[in-house]
ZAMARGU-4260 file (C-alpha; in steps of 0.2 Angstrom, whole numbers, plus 5000, padded with zeros to 4 digits):
<rodrens>
0) 4699/5481/5099 | 4716/5484/5107 | 4730/5481/5096 | 4741/5466/5106 | 4753/5456/5094
5) 4762/5441/5096 | 4774/5436/5082 | 4774/5416/5077 | 4788/5407/5067 | 4797/5392/5064
10) 4813/5382/5067 | 4818/5386/5051 | 4823/5404/5056 | 4838/5396/5065 | 4830/5402/5082
15) 4829/5391/5097 | 4814/5386/5108 | 4826/5397/5123 | 4827/5411/5113 | 4809/5412/5107
20) 4802/5410/5125 | 4814/5424/5131 | 4808/5436/5118 | 4791/5431/5119 | 4789/5424/5103
25) 4781/5407/5100 | 4791/5394/5088 | 4784/5380/5079 | 4794/5364/5076 | 4795/5358/5059
30) 4793/5338/5057 | 4805/5328/5049 | 4804/5310/5040 | 4818/5295/5044 | 4813/5280/5034
35) 4795/5285/5033 | 4792/5290/5051 | 4790/5309/5058 | 4800/5316/5070 | 4803/5334/5078
40) 4820/5340/5082 | 4824/5341/5100 | 4809/5331/5106 | 4812/5314/5098 | 4831/5314/5097
45) 4845/5327/5097 | 4853/5336/5084 | 4870/5325/5083 | 4860/5309/5082 | 4852/5315/5068
50) 4867/5316/5058 | 4870/5298/5063 | 4855/5294/5052 | 4862/5304/5039 | 4878/5293/5040
55) 4870/5278/5038 | 4864/5282/5023 | 4844/5282/5028 | 4830/5290/5020 | 4825/5310/5026
60) 4814/5321/5019 | 4804/5335/5026 | 4786/5341/5028 | 4775/5355/5036 | 4768/5357/5052
65) 4748/5347/5052 | 4735/5360/5051 | 4729/5356/5065 | 4746/5361/5076 | 4745/5379/5066
70) 4727/5382/5071 | 4728/5373/5089 | 4744/5387/5091 | 4733/5402/5084 | 4717/5397/5095
75) 4727/5395/5110 | 4736/5413/5107 | 4722/5424/5102 | 4713/5419/5117 | 4728/5432/5125
80) 4732/5443/5111 | 4722/5452/5099 | 4733/5449/5084 | 4745/5436/5077 | 4759/5441/5064
85) 4763/5423/5056 | 4780/5423/5051 | 4785/5404/5041 | 4800/5403/5028 | 4800/5408/5012
90) 4787/5404/4999 | 4800/5400/4986 | 4807/5385/4997 | 4790/5379/5006 | 4772/5376/5004
95) 4772/5385/5023 | 4766/5402/5017 | 4752/5396/5006 | 4746/5385/5019 | 4746/5397/5032
100) 4737/5410/5022 | 4723/5397/5018 | 4721/5395/5035 | 4720/5411/5041 | 4706/5417/5029
105) 4694/5410/5044 | 4701/5420/5057 | 4694/5437/5051 | 4710/5446/5049 | 4717/5442/5066
110) 4730/5430/5059 | 4742/5440/5046 | 4754/5430/5038 | 4771/5437/5031 | 4779/5432/5015
115) 4796/5441/5014 | 4805/5424/5007 | 4818/5424/5020 | 4825/5408/5030 | 4838/5404/5043
120) 4846/5418/5050 | 4837/5431/5039 | 4821/5425/5044 | 4827/5429/5062 | 4831/5446/5059
125) 4812/5448/5051 | 4805/5442/5069 | 4816/5455/5077 | 4812/5466/5065 | 4792/5463/5067
130) 4796/5465/5088 | 4802/5484/5083 | 4789/5488/5075 | 4777/5481/5087 | 4784/5492/5101
135) 4783/5507/5089 | 4763/5505/5089 | 4761/5497/5072 | 4745/5486/5067 | 4750/5469/5062
140) 4745/5472/5041 | 4755/5488/5042 | 4772/5478/5052 | 4768/5465/5036 | 4768/5478/5023
145) 4786/5485/5030 | 4792/5466/5031 | 4789/5462/5014 | 4794/5479/5006 | 4811/5472/5011
150) 4810/5455/5004 | 4825/5455/4994 | 4835/5465/5005 | 4846/5451/5010 | 4859/5437/5003
155) 4866/5419/5008 | 4877/5408/5001 | 4880/5392/5009 | 4893/5380/5003 | 4888/5361/5002
160) 4900/5347/5006 | 4888/5333/4998 | 4878/5332/4986 | 4868/5315/4990 | 4852/5325/4995
165) 4854/5338/4983 | 4854/5325/4970 | 4837/5317/4980 | 4829/5331/4980 | 4833/5335/4958
170) 4843/5351/4960 | 4857/5341/4953 | 4856/5324/4941 | 4864/5308/4945 | 4877/5312/4931
175) 4881/5329/4938 | 4884/5322/4956 | 4895/5308/4951 | 4907/5317/4943 | 4907/5332/4957
180) 4910/5319/4969 | 4925/5311/4957 | 4932/5328/4957 | 4929/5335/4973 | 4920/5348/4968
185) 4908/5359/4981 | 4894/5368/4975 | 4891/5387/4983 | 4872/5388/4982 | 4866/5407/4983
190) 4849/5412/4992 | 4844/5430/4986 | 4826/5434/4988 | 4814/5420/4981 | 4828/5412/4971
195) 4838/5397/4972 | 4855/5395/4961 | 4870/5388/4959 | 4884/5401/4961 | 4898/5392/4957
200) 4905/5374/4959 | 4923/5375/4964 | 4936/5360/4971 | 4936/5358/4988 | 4929/5367/5004
205) 4942/5377/5007 | 4941/5385/4989 | 4920/5386/4992 | 4925/5395/5009 | 4936/5406/5000
210) 4923/5412/4986 | 4908/5415/5000 | 4921/5427/5008 | 4928/5436/4991 | 4908/5437/4984
215) 4902/5442/5004 | 4915/5457/5004 | 4910/5463/4988 | 4892/5464/4992 | 4897/5472/5009
220) 4906/5485/5000 | 4892/5488/4987 | 4875/5483/4989 | 4875/5480/5008 | 4887/5494/5012
225) 4885/5503/5029 | 4879/5501/5046 | 4863/5495/5043 | 4868/5477/5040 | 4878/5464/5048
230) 4886/5448/5042 | 4878/5430/5050 | 4886/5413/5047 | 4878/5396/5049 | 4883/5378/5049
235) 4876/5361/5048 | 4882/5345/5059 | 4900/5349/5061 | 4902/5361/5075 | 4920/5360/5076
240) 4920/5365/5057 | 4909/5378/5061 | 4920/5386/5075 | 4933/5388/5063 | 4921/5395/5049
245) 4916/5409/5061 | 4932/5412/5067 | 4939/5414/5048 | 4925/5426/5044 | 4927/5437/5059
250) 4945/5439/5055 | 4941/5442/5036 | 4929/5456/5039 | 4937/5462/5055 | 4923/5458/5067
255) 4921/5450/5081 | 4904/5453/5082 | 4900/5440/5068 | 4887/5427/5075 | 4885/5407/5070
260) 4869/5400/5070 | 4864/5380/5068 | 4853/5377/5054 | 4839/5366/5060 | 4838/5346/5056
265) 4823/5352/5042 | 4836/5363/5034 | 4849/5349/5035 | 4839/5337/5027 | 4842/5345/5010
270) 4859/5352/5014 | 4867/5337/5022 | 4881/5337/5036 | 4895/5348/5033 | 4886/5365/5024
275) 4893/5381/5028 | 4884/5398/5026 | 4886/5416/5027 | 4873/5428/5025 | 4872/5448/5025
280) 4852/5457/5031 | 4848/5471/5042 | 4853/5472/5059 | 4842/5463/5072 | 4839/5470/5087
285) 4847/5459/5097 | 4864/5450/5092 | 4865/5431/5090 | 4871/5422/5104 | 4887/5415/5103
290) 4888/5396/5102 | 4905/5394/5110
</rodrens>
């Protein structure tokens, strides 16, 4: 058998369908649920329309792609490719990896599932690293091993504007959410490898942004020093606030190449509208296309 490999990932990577098509990656959409009805981003309504539902306090949640969706995708691709490298979002944040690994058992090693505990722009960087390793001639299993070796070689901070969905998900108590709202406290969350923790609670989004800049500067000068790494920004909902954020980050670090990515609806269901994030990870072989 030859070594023709295709990468499959999901929209939690903050990768668009246009980008995935351009680089030869198959992108799986992630379902989300509003008032008990399942929808898909870009298919049933737009990103902007989703946040109107949030404003209306509709009941939102997420789900995994159905097993049939995954199996149909794999079966189609294996008619043309020898192997599939399947890169879902982090097993620490979703059951997607466990589900995919269970399904892959019936494919005699032709589907290799990567769990390097990434999400959003760091997951996207993993996809590009996988493409680089394919070009170098590594096997699907060798690529998986390489990607999983660096599972903790990245860092994400995200400031959340509203605690409503974190309260619903059980990450904060109703009492803590009420106090935080009354005091205008904004939680800054930290994602490093397989851990999602509260990093700080600060008063107001301005202070939250300053907190993220300061900790990222410290990490950029220590743990993630050197040209191997690059900084990314991300947002949910409010593009104008996101533009201000990425310009602030570019000015702070003196780097006009820092990109901006949109958090997909499947992530926005948990962080709500107005979230702003910053991440650092190994450089991808292709820069994020600017949104403006």
